[in-house]
C-alpha positions as CSV (number, residue, x, y, z in Angstrom):
1,M,17.9,13.9,16.7
2,I,18.1,11.2,14.2
3,D,19.6,12.3,11.0
4,F,17.6,10.8,8.5
5,K,19.5,12.0,5.3
6,Q,22.6,10.2,6.7
7,I,20.7,7.2,7.2
8,A,19.2,7.0,3.9
9,E,22.5,7.7,2.3
10,Q,24.2,4.5,4.3
11,I,21.7,2.6,2.3
12,Q,23.1,0.4,-0.5
13,M,21.6,-0.7,-3.6
14,T,23.2,-2.9,-6.5
15,G,21.6,-3.7,-10.1
16,P,19.2,-2.2,-12.1
17,D,17.8,1.2,-11.1
18,F,14.3,0.0,-11.5
19,M,14.6,-3.1,-9.4
20,P,17.6,-3.0,-7.6
21,N,19.1,-5.6,-4.6
22,L,19.6,-4.4,-1.1
23,K,23.4,-4.6,-0.5
24,A,23.6,-3.1,3.1
25,Y,21.8,-1.0,5.5
26,P,23.0,0.2,8.8
27,P,22.3,-1.6,12.1
28,V,19.7,0.9,13.3
29,L,17.3,-0.3,10.7
30,E,15.0,-3.5,10.2
31,L,13.9,-4.5,6.8
32,I,10.1,-4.7,7.0
33,G,9.1,-4.5,3.5
34,T,9.9,-4.2,-0.4
35,G,7.7,-2.4,-2.6
36,R,7.4,-2.0,-6.4
37,S,9.4,1.4,-5.9
38,A,11.1,1.1,-2.8
39,F,12.2,-0.5,0.4
40,A,10.7,0.3,3.8
41,F,12.9,0.1,7.1
42,R,11.6,0.4,10.7
43,I,14.1,2.7,12.5
44,L,14.8,0.6,15.6
45,E,14.1,2.2,19.1
46,S,11.7,4.3,17.8
47,S,8.2,4.3,16.1
48,L,9.2,5.7,12.9
49,V,9.7,4.1,9.3
50,I,12.0,5.5,6.5
51,K,11.0,4.4,3.1
52,V,13.9,4.5,0.6
53,F,13.2,5.0,-2.8
54,F,14.9,2.9,-5.7
55,P,16.9,5.3,-8.0
56,A,14.3,4.8,-10.9
57,F,11.8,6.2,-8.5
58,Q,13.2,8.8,-6.6
59,H,10.6,11.2,-8.1
60,I,7.8,9.5,-6.4
61,A,9.1,11.1,-2.9
62,D,8.1,14.4,-3.5
63,E,4.8,13.2,-5.0
64,E,4.0,11.0,-2.0
65,A,5.1,13.7,0.5
66,A,2.9,16.3,-0.7
67,I,-0.1,13.5,-0.5
68,Y,0.8,12.8,3.2
69,Q,0.7,16.6,3.8
70,T,-2.6,16.7,2.2
71,L,-3.7,13.6,4.3
72,A,-2.3,15.2,7.7
73,A,-5.5,16.1,9.4
74,S,-6.9,12.5,9.1
75,Y,-6.1,9.9,11.8
76,Y,-6.5,6.9,9.3
77,F,-3.1,8.0,7.7
78,P,0.4,8.0,9.2
79,D,2.2,11.4,9.9
80,L,4.8,12.4,7.7
81,H,7.8,13.5,9.7
82,D,10.6,14.2,7.1
83,A,11.0,13.9,3.4
84,G,14.3,14.0,1.3
85,Q,15.5,13.5,-2.2
86,N,14.7,10.0,-2.2
87,Y,13.2,9.0,1.3
88,L,10.4,9.5,3.4
89,V,10.1,9.3,7.3
90,M,6.6,8.4,8.7
91,D,4.7,6.7,11.6
92,Y,5.5,3.1,12.0
93,I,2.1,1.3,12.2
94,P,2.2,-1.9,14.1
95,G,-0.5,-4.7,13.4
96,H,-1.4,-6.9,10.8
97,T,-2.3,-5.9,7.1
98,L,-5.4,-7.3,5.4
99,Y,-3.4,-9.8,3.4
100,D,-1.7,-10.9,6.8
101,C,-5.3,-11.3,8.4
102,L,-6.4,-13.5,5.4
103,R,-3.1,-15.5,5.6
104,K,-3.5,-15.9,9.4
105,G,-7.3,-16.5,9.8
106,I,-7.5,-13.0,11.8
107,S,-11.2,-11.7,11.6
108,I,-12.1,-8.7,9.4
109,K,-15.3,-7.2,10.5
110,D,-17.8,-4.8,9.5
111,N,-16.5,-1.9,11.4
112,H,-13.1,-2.2,9.8
113,I,-14.7,-1.8,6.4
114,V,-16.7,1.1,7.4
115,A,-13.4,2.9,8.8
116,I,-11.7,2.0,5.3
117,E,-14.7,3.7,3.5
118,H,-14.4,6.7,5.9
119,A,-10.8,7.4,5.1
120,L,-11.0,7.0,1.4
121,R,-13.9,9.4,1.5
122,F,-11.9,11.9,3.8
123,A,-9.2,11.4,0.9
124,A,-11.6,12.3,-2.0
125,A,-12.7,15.1,-0.2
126,Q,-9.2,16.6,-0.1
127,G,-9.3,16.6,-3.9
128,L,-7.6,13.2,-4.4
129,N,-8.2,10.0,-5.9
130,P,-7.6,7.1,-3.6
131,S,-6.1,4.4,-6.0
132,D,-4.2,1.1,-5.5
133,I,-5.8,0.4,-2.5
134,H,-4.8,-3.4,-1.7
135,L,-4.5,-5.8,1.1
136,R,-1.0,-5.0,2.2
137,N,-1.6,-1.3,2.4
138,I,-4.8,-1.8,5.0
139,I,-3.4,-2.3,8.3
140,I,-5.5,-3.3,11.4
141,T,-3.7,-2.3,14.6
142,P,-3.7,-4.6,18.0
143,T,-6.3,-2.2,19.2
144,G,-8.2,-3.0,16.3
145,D,-8.2,0.4,14.5
146,V,-7.6,1.0,10.9
147,R,-4.6,2.7,9.3
148,L,-3.9,2.9,5.7
149,I,-0.4,3.2,4.2
150,D,1.4,3.8,0.8
151,P,-0.9,6.5,-1.0
152,A,1.8,7.2,-3.5
153,R,-0.9,6.9,-6.4
154,F,-3.7,8.9,-4.7
155,R,-3.1,11.6,-7.5
156,Q,-3.6,9.5,-10.7
157,Q,-6.2,10.5,-12.8
158,K,-7.6,7.1,-14.1
159,Q,-10.5,5.6,-12.1
160,C,-9.5,2.5,-9.8
161,T,-12.0,0.0,-8.8
162,Q,-9.5,-2.0,-6.7
163,W,-11.0,-1.1,-3.3
164,K,-14.8,-1.1,-4.6
165,D,-14.0,-4.8,-6.0
166,L,-12.5,-5.8,-2.5
167,H,-15.5,-4.4,-0.8
168,I,-17.7,-6.6,-2.9
169,A,-15.9,-9.7,-2.2
170,Y,-15.9,-9.0,1.5
171,E,-19.9,-8.5,1.3
172,K,-20.6,-11.6,-1.2
173,L,-17.8,-14.0,-0.2
174,Y,-15.8,-13.4,3.1
175,K,-18.9,-12.7,5.1
176,K,-20.6,-16.2,4.2
177,K,-20.4,-18.8,6.9
178,M,-18.9,-21.5,4.7
179,F,-16.3,-18.8,3.1
180,P,-12.8,-20.1,4.3
181,K,-11.5,-17.1,7.0
182,K,-7.7,-18.4,6.9
183,I,-6.4,-18.6,2.9
184,P,-3.0,-20.0,2.0
185,S,-0.2,-17.5,0.6
186,F,-0.3,-19.2,-2.7
187,V,-3.9,-19.0,-3.1
188,L,-4.0,-15.2,-2.4
189,E,-1.2,-14.7,-4.8
190,L,-2.9,-16.7,-7.7
191,I,-6.0,-14.4,-6.9
192,A,-4.2,-11.4,-7.1
193,Y,-2.4,-12.4,-10.2
194,L,-5.6,-13.4,-12.2
195,Y,-7.4,-10.0,-10.9
196,K,-4.7,-7.9,-12.4
197,K,-4.6,-10.2,-15.7
198,Q,-8.5,-9.7,-16.0
199,K,-8.0,-5.8,-15.3
200,S,-5.5,-5.3,-17.9
201,F,-7.4,-7.5,-20.4
202,T,-9.3,-5.3,-23.1
203,F,-12.2,-6.9,-25.0
204,Q,-12.0,-6.1,-28.8
205,A,-15.1,-7.1,-30.5
206,P,-14.5,-8.1,-34.2
207,P,-15.2,-5.2,-36.9
208,N,-18.8,-5.5,-38.2
209,K,-19.0,-7.0,-41.9
210,A,-20.8,-5.9,-44.7
211,I,-23.7,-7.6,-45.6
212,R,-24.0,-8.7,-49.1
């Protein structure tokens, strides 16, 4: 039996607690992703992923574990296998993220969008608030199924329109025959940057002036 706690303890980080550098990790692991709050590793010779949180974000481990447990009855989300003070262990989901699909020209189809909608409706029915749905946390598997990962922000209170905006872009842009299905990474990153800037911008109208 794999000792997940021991594996997590062997992962060494240096630098700021909120954005550390990865110094070392055991050979049983393969780094597959670096997020805003954690490193994600595939555990070799298994179908599991261990997500180890940065020191400043260790509190998120309990929150995300509880969310995965709430979603346990849904096929669309990975199963949680273990959780510790600073780590989670869940299913490894093979396939391509929507980001990779756009970058590589892999077709995104209507049935994929329908499946995402089903997954988000299920989460909402469990009392969650699906948020932070972006191109990198939606995966299309080799069999064409859809899986969603990283639901850490599904309990936040504010309304998130990110998936709604992506869905609109799919319907009004991506499905058009002339729209390019393969987009360079730098263009995708630029679009993401401009989208975040637009969402964070708050327009303030000038105060009314008294009429003299």
